[in-house]
N, C-alpha and C positions, 0 to 999 in steps of 0.2 A: 264642628260647623252645624248649625241647625238646618234642617231641611224644610224649606218653605213650599207651600203649594204652588205648583207651576202650571200655567195655562197650557192646554194641549191645543196645538194648531193643526188644522187639516186643510188640504188643498182640494179635497173632493169628498164625496159622501163616504163614510166608513164602510169597509167591507164587512160581511158577516163572518162569524167565527169559523175557523177551519175544523174539519173533522180529523180525529187522530188517525194516522197511518201507522200500522204495526209492521216493523221491518226487522232485519237482523244484520249484525256487523261482526267482523272478526277482529279480535284484540291482538295484542303483541305476540301471544303464544299460540295463536290459531284458534283459541276458544271462541265460540260463537255465543253472542248474547242478543236478546231481543231489545228493541228500543221503540219508542213512540216519537212521532214528529207531527207538528202542526205547521203547515206551510201557508203563507199568505198568497193572495193573488198577485202575480207578477214577481218582480225581484224582491229580495228580502232587505229591509233597511238595516237589520242586525240579525245575528244568530245567537240564540240563548241556549246554552248547554246546562242541563239540570241534573242534580244528583239527589236522590231521595235519602231518607233516614233509615235507621235500624228497623228491620222488619217492614219497611215501606216498599213502594213500587213506583215505577215510572208514571203510572196512572194518577199518582198523587198530584201531578202537575197539570192535570186536564183543564181545570178552570183557568189557570194562568196561561196555558197554551192557547186556549180559545181566545182569551182577551188580547194577548200580545200578537197573535196572528191576525186578528182584526185590525190591529194598528200597523200591519205591514211587516212584522218580524217573524222569523222562523224560530220555532222552539223545538228542541230535541231533549228527550229524557231517556236515559238508559237504565237497564236493570243492573244493579250492583252485584259483583261477584260475591258468592256466599250468602246472598239474601234469598227470599222466598221464591223469586221467579228466575233464579239461576237454572238453566236447562239441565245442568249436571247435578243430579240429586245428591251425590256424595259430597259436593262442595257446600251444600246448604248448611248454614249454622257455623261455618268455619272459614278462616282465611289463613293460608299457609304463611304468607308474608305480607306485611302492609304495603310493601313496594308493588305488589300485584294491583292494588287499588290505584296507586299512582300511575302505573304503566297503562292500566285500562283507561284512565282519564286522558292520558296523552294520546293514546291510540284513537279514542273516540273524538277528541278535539280535532285530530288530523282528518278523521272521516268526515266530520261536519264541514271543515274548511275546504275539502275537496268539492263539496256541493255548493259552498258559498265563499269562493276564494276572495271576493272583494268586500264582504260584509264585516263590519266590526263585530267582535265576539264578546259575549258576556257569560260569566259562569255563576250559577245559582246553586248553592248547596244548603240543604235543610238538615239540621242536627248532625248525624254522622256524615252526611254529605258535605257539610261545612268544614268538618275536620279534615276530610280528604282534600278539599281545596286548600286549606291552610298549609297542610304538610306537603301536598303534592305540587303546588304551583311552581315552586322554584325548580322542580325536576322535569317540567315540561320542556320539550325541544324549544330552542330559541325562536323558531318560526311560529310555533303555537303560542308561546308566551307573549311574543310581540303583538300577535293579533288580538289579544285580550284587551278590551277597552274598560272593563270593570268587573268586580266580584260582588256578589250578594251573599251574606250569611243569614239564614233564617233559623231562628231558635238555636243559636250556636251553643254547642255543648262544650263550654270552656271551663267548667268547674264541676267537681263531683258532689253529689248530694251527701246526706249524712252517712257516717261510716258504718261498716259492718260489725264493728266490735273487734277487739284485739284477737280473740281466739279464732273467729271466723275469718278474719283478715289473714292470719297466719296460715290457716288451712288453704285458703284460696291461693295465696302466693306459692305455697308448696305445690299445689296442683298445677298451677300455671307453668311452673318450672319442670316438674317431673312427669306430669300427665297432660300435656297441652291439648291432645286431641279428644279427651273425654268431654262429653257435652252435658250441660246441666240446665235445668229450668231456671230462667232468669227470675221468674215470679217467685220460685221457691228460695232462690239465693237472696232475693231482696226481702224475704220475710213475709211475703204475701200481703204487704201493705197496699191499701187502695191508692190509686194515683189517677186523678181526673186529668184528661188531656184535651178536652174540648168543653165549650160552654153549653153544648146542646144536651140538656138533661144531665143526669148524673152518671155519665159513661166512664167507667173505670178503664185505666190504661190497659190492663191485662185483658179485660173483656173486649176492648176495642181491637186489640191485636188478634185475638182469637177469632173474631168475626170475619176477618178478611181472608180471601182465598190464598194469599201469599204469606199468611202468618207463619212465623218461625217460633216455636216454643222452647227449643233447646239450642244452646250455643256452646261452642267449645271454650274451654278455659283459655286457649291460645287467642281466640278472637276477643274475648272479654278483656284479657290482659293487654292486647294490642290497643283496644279502644281506650282503656284506662290510661295507658301511657301517652296516647295522642292527646287526650284531654289535659293531662298534667302539663304537657309541653305545648299546648295550643298557643299561648301568648308568645312564646319564644319563636314558634314557627310562623305566626301570622304577622308579627310586628314589622319585619323588614319589607313586606309587600307594599310597593309604592303605587299600585294601580288604584283608581277610584274605588271606594268601598261603601257599601250600604249594609248596615247591621239592623236586622229586624228581630225584635225580641218581645216575648210575652211577659205580662206582669204576674201571671199565675202559673209559671212553669214549675213542674214538680221536680225537675232535674237541676236547673241552674237559676239562681235568683237574679233579678234585675241589677242589683248592686254588683254581682260578680261579672255580669256582661259589661256593665259600665266601666269597671276596673280594667277589663280586657280591652275595651274600646279606647280608653285613655292611652294605652301603650301602642296603639297602631300608628305608624309613622306616615301614612299616606296624607298628602296635603289636601286631598279631596275625599273626605270621609263624612258620612252622615249616619245618624242612628234614629230609630223610631221605636218607642215603647208602645206596645198595644196592651194597655194596663188591664183590661178586662178579659184578655185572652189567655189560653193555656198553650201547651207545647205544640199542638197541631194547628198552626195558625191558619192553614188553608181551609180548615173545617170549623172555624170558630166564628163568633158573631161579628168580629171586626174585619172579616176577610175582604169585604169590598173596599174598605179603606186601604188595606194592604195592596190589593191588586191595582188600585188607582195610583198609589205611590210608586210601585214598581214600574208601571207603564210610563209614568212621568220621568222617572229617573233614567230608565233605559232610553226613552225617546230623546231626552236632552243630550245624552252622551253618545248617542249613535250618529249625531249630525256631523 
């Protein structure tokens, strides 16, 4: 279904954007993680839970949080386990089990629902975050799953880029199996190829990652193997989800091509699904030249389905 431009109606003058509040929550195992939230004035028309990508952070959603809160919605973004803002340093760059990501999502959704018990819920995942939504949605508690009004996949990582070569692939597979906790530079593993992820200048992906305070330069073979398996099985995991879906994907992604995303989209069984190609954008859609079009589209999509 093609997504048309929808007029935004307002009953009063729009509120200004909310400032981010930094808080902390406890997950299923008692581990504490930081999160950011942007709250509207008065009650929330909807609550949007956001998951960032690999080596990303909750702050990646700042611009979206400001815009959606101005529309009367609450936005929550938490720091993923094993990523750069994980308070437990020994976990950074690793994930013991993928189920920990799914259980964290379930715990956080429950936390948000305690603050907004009547608000319809939306889930927004970027890149790795979208994979966690695809694989973890059916594992949510029934009450949490029922509260979800729709899911958004941004720059979904649904296919792998060019291969490593047979010898390197064999070595990596052996290390994943026998030395899962050893960490490796992803830049080195990828062969030090440049990878532009925004349209602002000639910013290379590795340079972009290294410039952020939450950058993670080394990842365990266990985590890399987990993500690879989630990518390979992304279509199988996402296809049965019947909630409304919005897929946002760039035309110049260094990881997944538009054709691969479109093939994934065709397999989704939701009766209310929409997609939008940002042809001139790269992987980090929030930081590219077409971001205002993206924010407008998300605001319209959430606003329509929150009613």
